[in-house]
N, C-alpha and C positions, 0 to 999 in steps of 0.2 A: 539449324531456325530453333532448335529446345532449346539452347541454353543463352543466355545475354550476355554480350560483349560487354567491355569497359565502355565501347564509345553509346550501346545505348544505354550506359549508368549516366552518365555524363550530359546524354539530351534528356532524360528525365531528371536531372537534377537543375539545370537548366531551367526549365522548364516550371517547375515546384517555382524555385526561385522566382521567376518572372512571374508569377500567380500571388504568390504569397507576399513578397518582398521578402527582406533579411531581417527586419524588426521585428516581424510578426513571427521569424520560424527562429526567434532569439530567446523573444519570448514562451515560445514553447516549449524549446528545450529548456531552459529554467524550471520552467514549470512544473515540465516531468520530474526533472533531477531533483526538483525538492520534494515532491511525491514520494520518488524513489526511496530519498535520506527518510521521509518521514515516515514510510513504513517499514526500515531497515531498523531504526529507534523504536518503533512502537513493536514486531515483534520481538526486538531483544529486551526491553523492557517488560515485556508483557508475562515474558518464558521464565521472568525470575520467581513470581507469585506463585504458589501452589494455592489449588481449590483449600485445605483450612486452612490457608496465611490468611486466605480473602474471608473465610467463616467467624474463624476468630475476631477475622478487626469490624464486623459487623454486631458483633455481639454487644464489643464492648460499647457501641452506639445505642442500644437501645437493651435495657436489663430483661425488659418484658417481654421480649420476646425466648420461643420457646423453641431449641432445636430439635427436628425432628426430619429422620430418613423419608422421604417418599421412596413406595415402590410401587411399581404398575403391576396390575391386577392381569392375568393371562386368562 
């Protein structure tokens, strides 16, 4: 009784389909897939910018900005 057999999983699957319906499960699956794809694209795009590149693009936007490295006092 410690592990679930294939029959237990099939019964759970039938109950889930009966409660939610196939259309709602399909929508949840496609939404989850789109979220995972968006996350992967965001991670891939975010890894190309280094902090120095981001800081340099901000300087060009406002010539009155003073670039200072802040340090915390202990």
